[in-house]
PDBQT receptor file of N, H, CA, C and O in Angstrom, charges set to zero:
ATOM      1  N   MET A   1      -8.580  -5.053  18.377  1.00  0.00    +0.000 N 
ATOM      2  CA  MET A   1      -8.059  -4.635  17.098  1.00  0.00    +0.000 C 
ATOM      3  C   MET A   1      -7.536  -3.198  17.176  1.00  0.00    +0.000 C 
ATOM      4  O   MET A   1      -6.484  -2.887  16.618  1.00  0.00    +0.000 OA
ATOM      5  N   ASN A   2      -8.262  -2.336  17.859  1.00  0.00    +0.000 N 
ATOM      6  H   ASN A   2      -9.117  -2.589  18.312  1.00  0.00    +0.000 HD
ATOM      7  CA  ASN A   2      -7.785  -0.950  17.979  1.00  0.00    +0.000 C 
ATOM      8  C   ASN A   2      -6.479  -0.880  18.753  1.00  0.00    +0.000 C 
ATOM      9  O   ASN A   2      -5.583  -0.115  18.396  1.00  0.00    +0.000 OA
ATOM     10  N   TRP A   3      -6.365  -1.682  19.822  1.00  0.00    +0.000 N 
ATOM     11  H   TRP A   3      -7.093  -2.303  20.112  1.00  0.00    +0.000 HD
ATOM     12  CA  TRP A   3      -5.138  -1.710  20.590  1.00  0.00    +0.000 C 
ATOM     13  C   TRP A   3      -3.970  -2.138  19.708  1.00  0.00    +0.000 C 
ATOM     14  O   TRP A   3      -2.898  -1.537  19.769  1.00  0.00    +0.000 OA
ATOM     15  N   PHE A   4      -4.164  -3.171  18.887  1.00  0.00    +0.000 N 
ATOM     16  H   PHE A   4      -5.035  -3.659  18.837  1.00  0.00    +0.000 HD
ATOM     17  CA  PHE A   4      -3.114  -3.662  18.005  1.00  0.00    +0.000 C 
ATOM     18  C   PHE A   4      -2.689  -2.584  17.020  1.00  0.00    +0.000 C 
ATOM     19  O   PHE A   4      -1.497  -2.389  16.786  1.00  0.00    +0.000 OA
ATOM     20  N   ARG A   5      -3.662  -1.884  16.443  1.00  0.00    +0.000 N 
ATOM     21  H   ARG A   5      -4.631  -2.043  16.633  1.00  0.00    +0.000 HD
ATOM     22  CA  ARG A   5      -3.329  -0.822  15.490  1.00  0.00    +0.000 C 
ATOM     23  C   ARG A   5      -2.543   0.308  16.142  1.00  0.00    +0.000 C 
ATOM     24  O   ARG A   5      -1.558   0.789  15.583  1.00  0.00    +0.000 OA
ATOM     25  N   GLU A   6      -2.982   0.730  17.327  1.00  0.00    +0.000 N 
ATOM     26  H   GLU A   6      -3.782   0.339  17.781  1.00  0.00    +0.000 HD
ATOM     27  CA  GLU A   6      -2.342   1.870  17.968  1.00  0.00    +0.000 C 
ATOM     28  C   GLU A   6      -1.012   1.525  18.618  1.00  0.00    +0.000 C 
ATOM     29  O   GLU A   6      -0.036   2.256  18.448  1.00  0.00    +0.000 OA
ATOM     30  N   LYS A   7      -0.958   0.435  19.351  1.00  0.00    +0.000 N 
ATOM     31  H   LYS A   7      -1.751  -0.158  19.489  1.00  0.00    +0.000 HD
ATOM     32  CA  LYS A   7       0.254   0.109  20.107  1.00  0.00    +0.000 C 
ATOM     33  C   LYS A   7       1.317  -0.602  19.284  1.00  0.00    +0.000 C 
ATOM     34  O   LYS A   7       2.508  -0.337  19.446  1.00  0.00    +0.000 OA
ATOM     35  N   VAL A   8       0.895  -1.501  18.404  1.00  0.00    +0.000 N 
ATOM     36  H   VAL A   8      -0.072  -1.716  18.273  1.00  0.00    +0.000 HD
ATOM     37  CA  VAL A   8       1.866  -2.308  17.661  1.00  0.00    +0.000 C 
ATOM     38  C   VAL A   8       2.220  -1.659  16.333  1.00  0.00    +0.000 C 
ATOM     39  O   VAL A   8       3.398  -1.521  16.006  1.00  0.00    +0.000 OA
ATOM     40  N   LEU A   9       1.213  -1.258  15.562  1.00  0.00    +0.000 N 
ATOM     41  H   LEU A   9       0.256  -1.370  15.827  1.00  0.00    +0.000 HD
ATOM     42  CA  LEU A   9       1.487  -0.682  14.244  1.00  0.00    +0.000 C 
ATOM     43  C   LEU A   9       1.667   0.830  14.276  1.00  0.00    +0.000 C 
ATOM     44  O   LEU A   9       2.015   1.433  13.260  1.00  0.00    +0.000 OA
ATOM     45  N   ASP A  10       1.433   1.452  15.437  1.00  0.00    +0.000 N 
ATOM     46  H   ASP A  10       1.150   0.962  16.262  1.00  0.00    +0.000 HD
ATOM     47  CA  ASP A  10       1.602   2.891  15.615  1.00  0.00    +0.000 C 
ATOM     48  C   ASP A  10       0.751   3.697  14.625  1.00  0.00    +0.000 C 
ATOM     49  O   ASP A  10       1.219   4.691  14.069  1.00  0.00    +0.000 OA
ATOM     50  N   GLN A  11      -0.487   3.271  14.409  1.00  0.00    +0.000 N 
ATOM     51  H   GLN A  11      -0.867   2.463  14.860  1.00  0.00    +0.000 HD
ATOM     52  CA  GLN A  11      -1.410   3.969  13.511  1.00  0.00    +0.000 C 
ATOM     53  C   GLN A  11      -2.393   4.760  14.361  1.00  0.00    +0.000 C 
ATOM     54  O   GLN A  11      -3.237   4.177  15.042  1.00  0.00    +0.000 OA
ATOM     55  N   ARG A  12      -2.289   6.056  14.327  1.00  0.00    +0.000 N 
ATOM     56  H   ARG A  12      -1.603   6.529  13.774  1.00  0.00    +0.000 HD
ATOM     57  CA  ARG A  12      -3.184   6.873  15.130  1.00  0.00    +0.000 C 
ATOM     58  C   ARG A  12      -4.218   7.592  14.257  1.00  0.00    +0.000 C 
ATOM     59  O   ARG A  12      -5.417   7.494  14.520  1.00  0.00    +0.000 OA
ATOM     60  N   GLY A  13      -3.782   8.295  13.247  1.00  0.00    +0.000 N 
ATOM     61  H   GLY A  13      -2.808   8.375  13.033  1.00  0.00    +0.000 HD
ATOM     62  CA  GLY A  13      -4.719   9.051  12.423  1.00  0.00    +0.000 C 
ATOM     63  C   GLY A  13      -5.413   8.176  11.390  1.00  0.00    +0.000 C 
ATOM     64  O   GLY A  13      -6.620   7.947  11.470  1.00  0.00    +0.000 OA
ATOM     65  N   HIS A  14      -4.658   7.694  10.436  1.00  0.00    +0.000 N 
ATOM     66  H   HIS A  14      -3.677   7.880  10.371  1.00  0.00    +0.000 HD
ATOM     67  CA  HIS A  14      -5.209   6.834   9.379  1.00  0.00    +0.000 C 
ATOM     68  C   HIS A  14      -5.038   5.387   9.795  1.00  0.00    +0.000 C 
ATOM     69  O   HIS A  14      -3.919   4.907   9.974  1.00  0.00    +0.000 OA
ATOM     70  N   ARG A  15      -6.146   4.703   9.944  1.00  0.00    +0.000 N 
ATOM     71  H   ARG A  15      -7.055   5.093   9.798  1.00  0.00    +0.000 HD
ATOM     72  CA  ARG A  15      -6.091   3.311  10.378  1.00  0.00    +0.000 C 
ATOM     73  C   ARG A  15      -6.456   2.380   9.234  1.00  0.00    +0.000 C 
ATOM     74  O   ARG A  15      -7.342   2.670   8.430  1.00  0.00    +0.000 OA
ATOM     75  N   ARG A  16      -5.766   1.279   9.180  1.00  0.00    +0.000 N 
ATOM     76  H   ARG A  16      -5.046   1.043   9.833  1.00  0.00    +0.000 HD
ATOM     77  CA  ARG A  16      -6.060   0.245   8.188  1.00  0.00    +0.000 C 
ATOM     78  C   ARG A  16      -7.266  -0.567   8.635  1.00  0.00    +0.000 C 
ATOM     79  O   ARG A  16      -7.584  -0.622   9.823  1.00  0.00    +0.000 OA
ATOM     80  N   THR A  17      -7.923  -1.185   7.690  1.00  0.00    +0.000 N 
ATOM     81  H   THR A  17      -7.664  -1.139   6.725  1.00  0.00    +0.000 HD
ATOM     82  CA  THR A  17      -9.084  -2.006   8.014  1.00  0.00    +0.000 C 
ATOM     83  C   THR A  17      -8.637  -3.386   8.482  1.00  0.00    +0.000 C 
ATOM     84  O   THR A  17      -7.489  -3.785   8.287  1.00  0.00    +0.000 OA
ATOM     85  N   ALA A  18      -9.555  -4.095   9.093  1.00  0.00    +0.000 N 
ATOM     86  H   ALA A  18     -10.488  -3.772   9.252  1.00  0.00    +0.000 HD
ATOM     87  CA  ALA A  18      -9.247  -5.449   9.563  1.00  0.00    +0.000 C 
ATOM     88  C   ALA A  18      -8.910  -6.360   8.386  1.00  0.00    +0.000 C 
ATOM     89  O   ALA A  18      -8.049  -7.230   8.515  1.00  0.00    +0.000 OA
ATOM     90  N   GLY A  19      -9.562  -6.181   7.259  1.00  0.00    +0.000 N 
ATOM     91  H   GLY A  19     -10.262  -5.474   7.155  1.00  0.00    +0.000 HD
ATOM     92  CA  GLY A  19      -9.264  -6.979   6.074  1.00  0.00    +0.000 C 
ATOM     93  C   GLY A  19      -7.844  -6.764   5.585  1.00  0.00    +0.000 C 
ATOM     94  O   GLY A  19      -7.171  -7.720   5.198  1.00  0.00    +0.000 OA
ATOM     95  N   TRP A  20      -7.383  -5.529   5.598  1.00  0.00    +0.000 N 
ATOM     96  H   TRP A  20      -7.930  -4.753   5.912  1.00  0.00    +0.000 HD
ATOM     97  CA  TRP A  20      -6.017  -5.231   5.171  1.00  0.00    +0.000 C 
ATOM     98  C   TRP A  20      -5.016  -5.900   6.108  1.00  0.00    +0.000 C 
ATOM     99  O   TRP A  20      -4.040  -6.502   5.660  1.00  0.00    +0.000 OA
ATOM    100  N   LEU A  21      -5.267  -5.790   7.415  1.00  0.00    +0.000 N 
ATOM    101  H   LEU A  21      -6.060  -5.302   7.779  1.00  0.00    +0.000 HD
ATOM    102  CA  LEU A  21      -4.368  -6.426   8.378  1.00  0.00    +0.000 C 
ATOM    103  C   LEU A  21      -4.317  -7.936   8.175  1.00  0.00    +0.000 C 
ATOM    104  O   LEU A  21      -3.251  -8.545   8.266  1.00  0.00    +0.000 OA
ATOM    105  N   ARG A  22      -5.464  -8.531   7.903  1.00  0.00    +0.000 N 
ATOM    106  H   ARG A  22      -6.330  -8.037   7.830  1.00  0.00    +0.000 HD
ATOM    107  CA  ARG A  22      -5.507  -9.980   7.669  1.00  0.00    +0.000 C 
ATOM    108  C   ARG A  22      -4.687 -10.356   6.444  1.00  0.00    +0.000 C 
ATOM    109  O   ARG A  22      -3.897 -11.299   6.489  1.00  0.00    +0.000 OA
ATOM    110  N   ARG A  23      -4.870  -9.624   5.352  1.00  0.00    +0.000 N 
ATOM    111  H   ARG A  23      -5.512  -8.858   5.316  1.00  0.00    +0.000 HD
ATOM    112  CA  ARG A  23      -4.169  -9.942   4.105  1.00  0.00    +0.000 C 
ATOM    113  C   ARG A  23      -2.664  -9.727   4.210  1.00  0.00    +0.000 C 
ATOM    114  O   ARG A  23      -1.888 -10.513   3.668  1.00  0.00    +0.000 OA
ATOM    115  N   VAL A  24      -2.250  -8.680   4.896  1.00  0.00    +0.000 N 
ATOM    116  H   VAL A  24      -2.881  -8.041   5.336  1.00  0.00    +0.000 HD
ATOM    117  CA  VAL A  24      -0.836  -8.300   4.920  1.00  0.00    +0.000 C 
ATOM    118  C   VAL A  24      -0.057  -8.987   6.038  1.00  0.00    +0.000 C 
ATOM    119  O   VAL A  24       1.070  -9.429   5.816  1.00  0.00    +0.000 OA
ATOM    120  N   LEU A  25      -0.631  -9.084   7.227  1.00  0.00    +0.000 N 
ATOM    121  H   LEU A  25      -1.546  -8.725   7.407  1.00  0.00    +0.000 HD
ATOM    122  CA  LEU A  25       0.133  -9.585   8.367  1.00  0.00    +0.000 C 
ATOM    123  C   LEU A  25      -0.193 -11.015   8.773  1.00  0.00    +0.000 C 
ATOM    124  O   LEU A  25       0.651 -11.676   9.379  1.00  0.00    +0.000 OA
ATOM    125  N   ILE A  26      -1.361 -11.506   8.469  1.00  0.00    +0.000 N 
ATOM    126  H   ILE A  26      -2.046 -10.968   7.977  1.00  0.00    +0.000 HD
ATOM    127  CA  ILE A  26      -1.726 -12.837   8.930  1.00  0.00    +0.000 C 
ATOM    128  C   ILE A  26      -1.602 -13.870   7.818  1.00  0.00    +0.000 C 
ATOM    129  O   ILE A  26      -1.047 -14.947   8.034  1.00  0.00    +0.000 OA
ATOM    130  N   VAL A  27      -2.108 -13.556   6.643  1.00  0.00    +0.000 N 
ATOM    131  H   VAL A  27      -2.559 -12.681   6.468  1.00  0.00    +0.000 HD
ATOM    132  CA  VAL A  27      -2.056 -14.497   5.521  1.00  0.00    +0.000 C 
ATOM    133  C   VAL A  27      -0.820 -14.151   4.688  1.00  0.00    +0.000 C 
ATOM    134  O   VAL A  27      -0.919 -13.490   3.654  1.00  0.00    +0.000 OA
ATOM    135  N   ILE A  28       0.336 -14.606   5.152  1.00  0.00    +0.000 N 
ATOM    136  H   ILE A  28       0.417 -15.143   5.992  1.00  0.00    +0.000 HD
ATOM    137  CA  ILE A  28       1.582 -14.304   4.444  1.00  0.00    +0.000 C 
ATOM    138  C   ILE A  28       2.182 -15.589   3.909  1.00  0.00    +0.000 C 
ATOM    139  O   ILE A  28       2.000 -16.658   4.492  1.00  0.00    +0.000 OA
ATOM    140  N   PRO A  29       2.897 -15.484   2.802  1.00  0.00    +0.000 N 
ATOM    141  CA  PRO A  29       3.559 -16.676   2.271  1.00  0.00    +0.000 C 
ATOM    142  C   PRO A  29       4.783 -17.009   3.132  1.00  0.00    +0.000 C 
ATOM    143  O   PRO A  29       5.832 -16.378   3.007  1.00  0.00    +0.000 OA
ATOM    144  N   ALA A  30       4.634 -17.996   3.995  1.00  0.00    +0.000 N 
ATOM    145  H   ALA A  30       3.781 -18.509   4.096  1.00  0.00    +0.000 HD
ATOM    146  CA  ALA A  30       5.729 -18.366   4.895  1.00  0.00    +0.000 C 
ATOM    147  C   ALA A  30       5.610 -19.838   5.258  1.00  0.00    +0.000 C 
ATOM    148  O   ALA A  30       4.600 -20.488   4.986  1.00  0.00    +0.000 OA
ATOM    149  N   ARG A  31       6.641 -20.332   5.863  1.00  0.00    +0.000 N 
ATOM    150  H   ARG A  31       7.461 -19.804   6.085  1.00  0.00    +0.000 HD
ATOM    151  CA  ARG A  31       6.671 -21.722   6.320  1.00  0.00    +0.000 C 
ATOM    152  C   ARG A  31       7.053 -21.729   7.794  1.00  0.00    +0.000 C 
ATOM    153  O   ARG A  31       8.008 -21.068   8.201  1.00  0.00    +0.000 OA
ATOM    154  N   LEU A  32       6.308 -22.473   8.578  1.00  0.00    +0.000 N 
ATOM    155  H   LEU A  32       5.532 -23.010   8.248  1.00  0.00    +0.000 HD
ATOM    156  CA  LEU A  32       6.603 -22.627   9.994  1.00  0.00    +0.000 C 
ATOM    157  C   LEU A  32       7.510 -23.842  10.155  1.00  0.00    +0.000 C 
ATOM    158  O   LEU A  32       7.125 -24.962   9.818  1.00  0.00    +0.000 OA
ATOM    159  N   VAL A  33       8.715 -23.613  10.673  1.00  0.00    +0.000 N 
ATOM    160  H   VAL A  33       9.027 -22.703  10.947  1.00  0.00    +0.000 HD
ATOM    161  CA  VAL A  33       9.681 -24.703  10.808  1.00  0.00    +0.000 C 
ATOM    162  C   VAL A  33      10.136 -24.816  12.263  1.00  0.00    +0.000 C 
ATOM    163  O   VAL A  33      10.123 -23.841  13.014  1.00  0.00    +0.000 OA
ATOM    164  N   HIS A  34      10.534 -26.018  12.635  1.00  0.00    +0.000 N 
ATOM    165  H   HIS A  34      10.544 -26.810  12.025  1.00  0.00    +0.000 HD
ATOM    166  CA  HIS A  34      11.022 -26.274  13.988  1.00  0.00    +0.000 C 
ATOM    167  C   HIS A  34      12.508 -26.597  13.900  1.00  0.00    +0.000 C 
ATOM    168  O   HIS A  34      12.898 -27.632  13.361  1.00  0.00    +0.000 OA
ATOM    169  N   THR A  35      13.335 -25.697  14.438  1.00  0.00    +0.000 N 
ATOM    170  H   THR A  35      13.018 -24.856  14.876  1.00  0.00    +0.000 HD
ATOM    171  CA  THR A  35      14.781 -25.907  14.431  1.00  0.00    +0.000 C 
ATOM    172  C   THR A  35      15.344 -25.529  15.794  1.00  0.00    +0.000 C 
ATOM    173  O   THR A  35      14.875 -24.589  16.435  1.00  0.00    +0.000 OA
ATOM    174  N   ALA A  36      16.327 -26.254  16.216  1.00  0.00    +0.000 N 
ATOM    175  H   ALA A  36      16.708 -27.018  15.695  1.00  0.00    +0.000 HD
ATOM    176  CA  ALA A  36      17.036 -25.964  17.469  1.00  0.00    +0.000 C 
ATOM    177  C   ALA A  36      16.070 -25.762  18.638  1.00  0.00    +0.000 C 
ATOM    178  O   ALA A  36      16.222 -24.835  19.433  1.00  0.00    +0.000 OA
ATOM    179  N   ARG A  37      15.082 -26.642  18.726  1.00  0.00    +0.000 N 
ATOM    180  H   ARG A  37      14.959 -27.396  18.080  1.00  0.00    +0.000 HD
ATOM    181  CA  ARG A  37      14.095 -26.647  19.806  1.00  0.00    +0.000 C 
ATOM    182  C   ARG A  37      13.216 -25.408  19.875  1.00  0.00    +0.000 C 
ATOM    183  O   ARG A  37      12.694 -25.086  20.943  1.00  0.00    +0.000 OA
ATOM    184  N   ARG A  38      13.041 -24.711  18.769  1.00  0.00    +0.000 N 
ATOM    185  H   ARG A  38      13.464 -24.972  17.902  1.00  0.00    +0.000 HD
ATOM    186  CA  ARG A  38      12.123 -23.570  18.758  1.00  0.00    +0.000 C 
ATOM    187  C   ARG A  38      11.454 -23.449  17.396  1.00  0.00    +0.000 C 
ATOM    188  O   ARG A  38      11.971 -23.932  16.389  1.00  0.00    +0.000 OA
ATOM    189  N   TRP A  39      10.314 -22.805  17.381  1.00  0.00    +0.000 N 
ATOM    190  H   TRP A  39       9.894 -22.412  18.199  1.00  0.00    +0.000 HD
ATOM    191  CA  TRP A  39       9.558 -22.612  16.151  1.00  0.00    +0.000 C 
ATOM    192  C   TRP A  39       9.941 -21.283  15.536  1.00  0.00    +0.000 C 
ATOM    193  O   TRP A  39      10.077 -20.281  16.238  1.00  0.00    +0.000 OA
ATOM    194  N   GLU A  40      10.118 -21.276  14.211  1.00  0.00    +0.000 N 
ATOM    195  H   GLU A  40      10.008 -22.090  13.641  1.00  0.00    +0.000 HD
ATOM    196  CA  GLU A  40      10.433 -20.053  13.475  1.00  0.00    +0.000 C 
ATOM    197  C   GLU A  40       9.525 -19.950  12.268  1.00  0.00    +0.000 C 
ATOM    198  O   GLU A  40       9.154 -20.955  11.662  1.00  0.00    +0.000 OA
ATOM    199  N   LEU A  41       9.174 -18.725  11.928  1.00  0.00    +0.000 N 
ATOM    200  H   LEU A  41       9.476 -17.909  12.420  1.00  0.00    +0.000 HD
ATOM    201  CA  LEU A  41       8.377 -18.457  10.742  1.00  0.00    +0.000 C 
ATOM    202  C   LEU A  41       9.320 -17.951   9.662  1.00  0.00    +0.000 C 
ATOM    203  O   LEU A  41       9.861 -16.851   9.772  1.00  0.00    +0.000 OA
ATOM    204  N   LYS A  42       9.519 -18.745   8.627  1.00  0.00    +0.000 N 
ATOM    205  H   LYS A  42       9.080 -19.639   8.538  1.00  0.00    +0.000 HD
ATOM    206  CA  LYS A  42      10.405 -18.372   7.524  1.00  0.00    +0.000 C 
ATOM    207  C   LYS A  42       9.551 -17.727   6.432  1.00  0.00    +0.000 C 
ATOM    208  O   LYS A  42       8.833 -18.410   5.701  1.00  0.00    +0.000 OA
ATOM    209  N   ALA A  43       9.643 -16.407   6.337  1.00  0.00    +0.000 N 
ATOM    210  H   ALA A  43      10.226 -15.853   6.931  1.00  0.00    +0.000 HD
ATOM    211  CA  ALA A  43       8.843 -15.662   5.361  1.00  0.00    +0.000 C 
ATOM    212  C   ALA A  43       9.545 -15.627   4.011  1.00  0.00    +0.000 C 
ATOM    213  O   ALA A  43      10.764 -15.772   3.915  1.00  0.00    +0.000 OA
ATOM    214  N   TRP A  44       8.750 -15.432   2.989  1.00  0.00    +0.000 N 
ATOM    215  H   TRP A  44       7.760 -15.314   3.068  1.00  0.00    +0.000 HD
ATOM    216  CA  TRP A  44       9.256 -15.287   1.638  1.00  0.00    +0.000 C 
ATOM    217  C   TRP A  44      10.197 -14.083   1.599  1.00  0.00    +0.000 C 
ATOM    218  O   TRP A  44       9.837 -13.009   2.081  1.00  0.00    +0.000 OA
ATOM    219  N   ARG A  45      11.365 -14.240   1.049  1.00  0.00    +0.000 N 
ATOM    220  H   ARG A  45      11.657 -15.113   0.658  1.00  0.00    +0.000 HD
ATOM    221  CA  ARG A  45      12.395 -13.204   1.052  1.00  0.00    +0.000 C 
ATOM    222  C   ARG A  45      11.941 -11.913   0.379  1.00  0.00    +0.000 C 
ATOM    223  O   ARG A  45      12.271 -10.829   0.861  1.00  0.00    +0.000 OA
ATOM    224  N   ASP A  46      11.201 -11.996  -0.709  1.00  0.00    +0.000 N 
ATOM    225  H   ASP A  46      10.933 -12.876  -1.100  1.00  0.00    +0.000 HD
ATOM    226  CA  ASP A  46      10.779 -10.810  -1.454  1.00  0.00    +0.000 C 
ATOM    227  C   ASP A  46       9.366 -10.350  -1.112  1.00  0.00    +0.000 C 
ATOM    228  O   ASP A  46       8.774  -9.587  -1.876  1.00  0.00    +0.000 OA
ATOM    229  N   TYR A  47       8.817 -10.788   0.003  1.00  0.00    +0.000 N 
ATOM    230  H   TYR A  47       9.299 -11.407   0.624  1.00  0.00    +0.000 HD
ATOM    231  CA  TYR A  47       7.473 -10.386   0.405  1.00  0.00    +0.000 C 
ATOM    232  C   TYR A  47       7.452  -8.875   0.654  1.00  0.00    +0.000 C 
ATOM    233  O   TYR A  47       8.237  -8.380   1.463  1.00  0.00    +0.000 OA
ATOM    234  N   PRO A  48       6.568  -8.132  -0.026  1.00  0.00    +0.000 N 
ATOM    235  CA  PRO A  48       6.614  -6.674   0.067  1.00  0.00    +0.000 C 
ATOM    236  C   PRO A  48       6.346  -6.114   1.469  1.00  0.00    +0.000 C 
ATOM    237  O   PRO A  48       6.804  -5.013   1.773  1.00  0.00    +0.000 OA
ATOM    238  N   TRP A  49       5.633  -6.820   2.315  1.00  0.00    +0.000 N 
ATOM    239  H   TRP A  49       5.261  -7.715   2.068  1.00  0.00    +0.000 HD
ATOM    240  CA  TRP A  49       5.306  -6.330   3.657  1.00  0.00    +0.000 C 
ATOM    241  C   TRP A  49       6.151  -7.011   4.730  1.00  0.00    +0.000 C 
ATOM    242  O   TRP A  49       5.790  -6.981   5.906  1.00  0.00    +0.000 OA
ATOM    243  N   ARG A  50       7.248  -7.611   4.351  1.00  0.00    +0.000 N 
ATOM    244  H   ARG A  50       7.541  -7.635   3.396  1.00  0.00    +0.000 HD
ATOM    245  CA  ARG A  50       8.087  -8.337   5.309  1.00  0.00    +0.000 C 
ATOM    246  C   ARG A  50       8.635  -7.420   6.399  1.00  0.00    +0.000 C 
ATOM    247  O   ARG A  50       8.665  -7.809   7.567  1.00  0.00    +0.000 OA
ATOM    248  N   GLY A  51       9.059  -6.237   6.050  1.00  0.00    +0.000 N 
ATOM    249  H   GLY A  51       9.034  -5.921   5.101  1.00  0.00    +0.000 HD
ATOM    250  CA  GLY A  51       9.583  -5.288   7.034  1.00  0.00    +0.000 C 
ATOM    251  C   GLY A  51       8.534  -4.910   8.067  1.00  0.00    +0.000 C 
ATOM    252  O   GLY A  51       8.834  -4.839   9.259  1.00  0.00    +0.000 OA
ATOM    253  N   LEU A  52       7.310  -4.668   7.622  1.00  0.00    +0.000 N 
ATOM    254  H   LEU A  52       7.066  -4.726   6.653  1.00  0.00    +0.000 HD
ATOM    255  CA  LEU A  52       6.228  -4.330   8.535  1.00  0.00    +0.000 C 
ATOM    256  C   LEU A  52       5.936  -5.504   9.462  1.00  0.00    +0.000 C 
ATOM    257  O   LEU A  52       5.711  -5.310  10.656  1.00  0.00    +0.000 OA
ATOM    258  N   PHE A  53       5.937  -6.716   8.920  1.00  0.00    +0.000 N 
ATOM    259  H   PHE A  53       6.120  -6.873   7.950  1.00  0.00    +0.000 HD
ATOM    260  CA  PHE A  53       5.683  -7.895   9.734  1.00  0.00    +0.000 C 
ATOM    261  C   PHE A  53       6.757  -8.063  10.804  1.00  0.00    +0.000 C 
ATOM    262  O   PHE A  53       6.439  -8.322  11.965  1.00  0.00    +0.000 OA
ATOM    263  N   GLU A  54       8.015  -7.920  10.427  1.00  0.00    +0.000 N 
ATOM    264  H   GLU A  54       8.273  -7.710   9.484  1.00  0.00    +0.000 HD
ATOM    265  CA  GLU A  54       9.106  -8.069  11.385  1.00  0.00    +0.000 C 
ATOM    266  C   GLU A  54       9.070  -6.966  12.435  1.00  0.00    +0.000 C 
ATOM    267  O   GLU A  54       9.330  -7.224  13.610  1.00  0.00    +0.000 OA
ATOM    268  N   TRP A  55       8.752  -5.741  12.027  1.00  0.00    +0.000 N 
ATOM    269  H   TRP A  55       8.540  -5.531  11.072  1.00  0.00    +0.000 HD
ATOM    270  CA  TRP A  55       8.654  -4.636  12.959  1.00  0.00    +0.000 C 
ATOM    271  C   TRP A  55       7.513  -4.869  13.950  1.00  0.00    +0.000 C 
ATOM    272  O   TRP A  55       7.671  -4.616  15.145  1.00  0.00    +0.000 OA
ATOM    273  N   ALA A  56       6.362  -5.352  13.462  1.00  0.00    +0.000 N 
ATOM    274  H   ALA A  56       6.235  -5.557  12.491  1.00  0.00    +0.000 HD
ATOM    275  CA  ALA A  56       5.209  -5.608  14.324  1.00  0.00    +0.000 C 
ATOM    276  C   ALA A  56       5.510  -6.730  15.317  1.00  0.00    +0.000 C 
ATOM    277  O   ALA A  56       5.132  -6.632  16.485  1.00  0.00    +0.000 OA
ATOM    278  N   THR A  57       6.182  -7.791  14.876  1.00  0.00    +0.000 N 
ATOM    279  H   THR A  57       6.489  -7.871  13.927  1.00  0.00    +0.000 HD
ATOM    280  CA  THR A  57       6.508  -8.869  15.807  1.00  0.00    +0.000 C 
ATOM    281  C   THR A  57       7.513  -8.394  16.862  1.00  0.00    +0.000 C 
ATOM    282  O   THR A  57       7.443  -8.810  18.018  1.00  0.00    +0.000 OA
ATOM    283  N   HIS A  58       8.439  -7.529  16.467  1.00  0.00    +0.000 N 
ATOM    284  H   HIS A  58       8.495  -7.191  15.527  1.00  0.00    +0.000 HD
ATOM    285  CA  HIS A  58       9.387  -6.974  17.437  1.00  0.00    +0.000 C 
ATOM    286  C   HIS A  58       8.650  -6.110  18.461  1.00  0.00    +0.000 C 
ATOM    287  O   HIS A  58       8.926  -6.197  19.657  1.00  0.00    +0.000 OA
ATOM    288  N   ARG A  59       7.715  -5.279  18.000  1.00  0.00    +0.000 N 
ATOM    289  H   ARG A  59       7.490  -5.208  17.028  1.00  0.00    +0.000 HD
ATOM    290  CA  ARG A  59       6.931  -4.435  18.922  1.00  0.00    +0.000 C 
ATOM    291  C   ARG A  59       6.117  -5.287  19.892  1.00  0.00    +0.000 C 
ATOM    292  O   ARG A  59       5.992  -4.944  21.067  1.00  0.00    +0.000 OA
ATOM    293  N   LEU A  60       5.562  -6.399  19.402  1.00  0.00    +0.000 N 
ATOM    294  H   LEU A  60       5.663  -6.678  18.447  1.00  0.00    +0.000 HD
ATOM    295  CA  LEU A  60       4.814  -7.287  20.283  1.00  0.00    +0.000 C 
ATOM    296  C   LEU A  60       5.712  -7.863  21.370  1.00  0.00    +0.000 C 
ATOM    297  O   LEU A  60       5.302  -7.966  22.526  1.00  0.00    +0.000 OA
ATOM    298  N   GLU A  61       6.927  -8.236  21.006  1.00  0.00    +0.000 N 
ATOM    299  H   GLU A  61       7.260  -8.152  20.067  1.00  0.00    +0.000 HD
ATOM    300  CA  GLU A  61       7.872  -8.760  21.996  1.00  0.00    +0.000 C 
ATOM    301  C   GLU A  61       8.219  -7.694  23.029  1.00  0.00    +0.000 C 
ATOM    302  O   GLU A  61       8.302  -7.996  24.220  1.00  0.00    +0.000 OA
ATOM    303  N   VAL A  62       8.420  -6.463  22.597  1.00  0.00    +0.000 N 
ATOM    304  H   VAL A  62       8.352  -6.217  21.630  1.00  0.00    +0.000 HD
ATOM    305  CA  VAL A  62       8.761  -5.371  23.520  1.00  0.00    +0.000 C 
ATOM    306  C   VAL A  62       7.589  -5.096  24.455  1.00  0.00    +0.000 C 
ATOM    307  O   VAL A  62       7.794  -4.906  25.654  1.00  0.00    +0.000 OA
ATOM    308  N   LEU A  63       6.376  -5.072  23.935  1.00  0.00    +0.000 N 
ATOM    309  H   LEU A  63       6.209  -5.227  22.961  1.00  0.00    +0.000 HD
ATOM    310  CA  LEU A  63       5.200  -4.795  24.758  1.00  0.00    +0.000 C 
ATOM    311  C   LEU A  63       4.900  -5.938  25.724  1.00  0.00    +0.000 C 
ATOM    312  O   LEU A  63       4.308  -5.723  26.781  1.00  0.00    +0.000 OA
ATOM    313  N   ARG A  64       5.307  -7.138  25.363  1.00  0.00    +0.000 N 
ATOM    314  H   ARG A  64       5.789  -7.312  24.504  1.00  0.00    +0.000 HD
ATOM    315  CA  ARG A  64       5.063  -8.298  26.212  1.00  0.00    +0.000 C 
ATOM    316  C   ARG A  64       5.909  -8.259  27.481  1.00  0.00    +0.000 C 
ATOM    317  O   ARG A  64       5.495  -8.768  28.523  1.00  0.00    +0.000 OA
ATOM    318  N   LEU A  65       7.086  -7.661  27.395  1.00  0.00    +0.000 N 
ATOM    319  H   LEU A  65       7.423  -7.247  26.549  1.00  0.00    +0.000 HD
ATOM    320  CA  LEU A  65       7.979  -7.603  28.561  1.00  0.00    +0.000 C 
ATOM    321  C   LEU A  65       7.432  -6.618  29.522  1.00  0.00    +0.000 C 
ATOM    322  O   LEU A  65       8.018  -6.401  30.582  1.00  0.00    +0.000 OA
TER     323      LEU A  65
């Protein structure tokens, strides 16, 4: 969890709690769909934390390489 906060969310000084991360990044209003031979997560357009979610998934992809 600490690695995720520091490397992916770039939180060094003030850290969010595990409950906050669960509510904002894991339990999101979205639909998992399969199109063009790949899985996509279609998030609610007006979801207030959508930008953070997209930024975190992009950081995970960059760190994975």
